[in-house]
C-alpha positions in Angstrom: 14.8 -20.5 101.3 16.1 -20.9 97.8 17.2 -18.9 95.0 16.6 -20.1 92.0 13.6 -22.9 91.0 14.7 -25.3 87.9 11.3 -27.5 87.4 7.7 -26.7 88.5 5.4 -29.2 90.1 1.9 -28.6 89.2 0.1 -28.7 92.5 -2.4 -25.8 93.7 -4.1 -24.8 97.0 -7.7 -23.7 97.9 -7.2 -19.7 99.1 -9.9 -19.4 101.8 -10.1 -16.4 103.8 -9.6 -16.7 107.3 -9.1 -13.3 109.9 -6.9 -13.9 112.6 -7.7 -13.9 115.7 -4.9 -12.1 119.2 -5.9 -13.3 122.3 -6.6 -10.9 125.6 -3.7 -12.6 126.8 -1.1 -11.4 123.4 1.0 -9.1 123.5 -0.3 -5.6 121.0 0.0 -6.0 118.1 2.1 -3.4 116.7 2.5 -1.8 113.0 3.2 -4.4 110.2 6.9 -3.7 108.8 8.1 -3.3 105.4 11.4 -2.6 105.4 14.2 -5.7 103.7 15.3 -6.8 106.2 12.8 -5.8 109.1 11.4 -8.1 112.2 10.2 -8.5 115.5 11.2 -10.6 118.5 8.6 -12.3 120.2 10.0 -14.8 122.9 12.1 -17.5 121.4 10.5 -16.6 117.7 12.0 -14.0 115.3 9.4 -13.3 112.8 11.3 -12.2 109.5 10.3 -9.6 106.5 13.2 -10.6 104.3 12.4 -9.4 100.6 15.9 -11.4 99.6 14.8 -11.7 96.2 13.0 -8.5 95.5 14.7 -7.3 92.9 14.2 -9.9 91.0 10.9 -8.5 90.8 9.6 -5.6 88.0 7.4 -4.4 90.6 5.9 -5.1 94.0 6.1 -5.1 97.6 5.4 -6.7 100.8 4.8 -6.3 105.1 4.6 -8.8 107.7 2.9 -8.1 111.2 2.8 -9.9 114.0 -0.9 -10.7 115.4 0.0 -12.0 118.5 1.8 -14.2 120.5 1.0 -15.9 123.8 2.6 -18.7 125.4 4.5 -20.5 122.7 2.3 -19.9 120.5 2.6 -16.8 117.6 0.6 -15.2 115.4 1.7 -13.6 112.2 0.5 -12.4 108.7 2.6 -11.2 105.5 0.9 -9.4 102.6 2.1 -9.1 98.9 2.3 -8.0 95.5 5.2 -8.8 92.8 5.1 -9.3 89.0 8.2 -9.8 87.2 11.1 -12.3 87.3 8.7 -15.8 87.1 10.3 -18.7 88.7 12.3 -16.4 91.1 11.2 -16.2 94.7 11.0 -12.9 95.7 10.9 -13.3 99.6 10.7 -15.4 102.5 8.7 -13.9 105.0 9.0 -16.6 108.5 9.4 -17.3 112.3 12.8 -18.7 112.7 12.5 -20.1 116.1 15.9 -20.6 118.9 17.2 -23.5 119.2 20.7 -24.9 120.9 21.8 -25.5 117.1 22.7 -29.9 118.5 24.7 -32.1 115.7 21.9 -34.2 114.3 22.1 -37.7 116.1 21.5 -35.6 119.4 18.0 -34.4 118.5 15.4 -36.0 120.4 12.4 -34.4 118.5 11.2 -30.5 116.8 7.4 -30.6 117.9 6.0 -28.1 115.7 1.8 -27.5 114.6 1.3 -24.6 112.3 -2.0 -23.5 110.9 -2.4 -21.1 108.2 -4.4 -20.0 105.5 -4.1 -17.8 102.0 -5.7 -15.4 99.3 -5.1 -13.8 96.8 -5.0 -13.5 93.1 -3.4 -15.6 90.4 -0.8 -16.7 93.9 2.4 -18.2 93.0 4.4 -19.3 95.9 4.7 -22.0 98.7 3.9 -22.4 102.3 7.3 -24.2 104.2 9.7 -25.6 106.9 13.1 -24.2 105.7 16.0 -26.1 107.7 20.1 -25.1 108.0 22.5 -27.5 108.5 26.6 -27.3 108.1 29.7 -28.7 109.6 29.6 -26.1 112.5 26.6 -24.2 114.3 28.1 -20.4 112.6 28.9 -21.7 109.6 29.1 -22.5 105.6 25.3 -23.6 105.1 25.9 -27.4 103.7 22.1 -28.7 103.5 19.0 -27.0 102.9 15.7 -29.0 104.3 12.4 -27.8 103.1 9.2 -29.7 104.1 6.7 -27.6 101.7 3.0 -27.8 103.2 1.2 -26.0 99.6 2.8 -25.4 96.5 0.4 -23.1 94.9 -0.4 -22.1 91.2 2.5 -24.5 90.3 4.9 -23.7 92.5 8.1 -26.2 92.9 11.1 -27.2 94.1 14.7 -27.1 93.3 15.6 -30.3 91.4 18.4 -31.3 89.8 16.7 -34.0 87.0 13.3 -33.0 87.3 11.5 -35.6 89.1 11.3 -36.4 92.3 13.3 -39.3 94.2 10.7 -40.6 96.5 7.4 -40.7 98.4 7.4 -41.3 101.8 5.3 -41.2 104.4 5.9 -38.6 107.3 4.0 -37.1 110.4 0.8 -39.3 108.5 1.8 -37.1 105.5 2.3 -38.3 102.1 5.6 -36.4 100.3 7.8 -35.9 97.2 10.9 -35.6 98.0 13.0 -34.0 95.4 16.8 -33.2 95.9 19.3 -30.2 93.6 22.3 -27.7 94.3 21.5 -23.9 95.5 24.8 -22.4 95.2 27.2 -24.3 98.0 24.5 -26.7 99.7 22.7 -29.7 98.8 19.1 -29.2 99.1 16.1 -31.5 99.7 12.7 -30.7 99.5 9.6 -32.7 100.9 6.2 -31.4 98.9 3.0 -32.8 100.0 0.9 -34.5 98.1 -2.3 -33.0 99.3 -1.5 -29.2 100.9 -1.8 -29.6 104.4 -3.6 -26.4 106.3 -3.0 -27.4 109.6 0.2 -29.6 110.5 0.7 -31.5 113.1 4.1 -33.0 113.9 8.2 -34.2 114.8 9.8 -31.8 112.2 13.0 -34.7 113.2 11.1 -37.5 111.4 12.5 -35.5 108.1 16.2 -35.5 109.7 15.9 -38.9 110.6 14.4 -40.2 107.0 17.3 -38.2 105.1 20.3 -39.8 107.8 18.8 -42.9 106.7 18.1 -42.8 102.9 19.8 -40.2 101.3 23.0 -39.5 103.0 22.4 -36.3 104.9 25.6 -36.6 107.4 23.6 -37.1 111.9 26.9 -35.2 113.0 25.6 -31.6 111.0 25.0 -28.9 113.2 20.8 -28.0 113.0 21.9 -23.9 112.3 18.4 -23.1 112.2 14.4 -23.8 111.8 12.2 -21.4 109.8 8.5 -21.5 108.7 6.7 -19.2 106.4 6.1 -18.2 102.5 7.9 -18.0 99.5 6.2 -15.8 96.6 7.0 -15.9 93.3 4.4 -13.7 91.2 1.0 -12.9 92.3 -1.3 -9.5 93.8 -3.2 -8.8 96.6 -1.9 -12.1 98.7 -2.4 -12.5 102.5 -1.2 -15.5 104.3 -1.9 -15.8 107.6 -0.6 -18.1 110.1 -3.3 -18.4 112.3 -1.1 -20.4 115.4 2.8 -21.1 114.8 4.5 -24.2 117.8 7.7 -25.1 117.3 10.0 -26.3 119.9 13.4 -28.8 120.8 13.3 -31.7 122.6 
């Protein structure tokens, strides 16, 4: 997640409606939760509402809920409306996967699948993985690695220059790579050239690229892996993850 947006990328995605389904084997669906830091735990996943930037809005609200959990697959959604504070992220509703917090050079793979839909009016938001690394497992975050599957309504990543520093193909998809500071962290943002509504790939490939080409230290510890949406502004928005998996090997 980020605390400010310095430049924007003009990229939009079609907003298509798809109703989530819940398999018979899934755990019972609970009511949505709307508190700033509310969350639910399902297996190795924690699904957060995470309204960390809500004070930047002049008005708005957001609620998140889990639609199903079976095997290693979780389904969830978040509903929001935010006004004011253009250019500022209001929240990061996301699912975080428990990992072993290894050094990057000890990670074999981080396979993940993610299918999602977005609806709403005048939605400015992203859909993104968010990975943090540091010198220790629980210490200060030093690097943030974001993988934007979509930039809706002109949302854009943190950048020092306003220009991408590279174009790369990873997991069979093309991304523009951006770089900039966020407090004490260096932020790398891979922004998909075209929206990816259904992702299937190894997140470790992004880390390997950064280690080999952008100076990410191999000794950094992977502290956490999240996947969700950062809204800036919009109304009656519904982000639905129809299926999500993530694991570590």
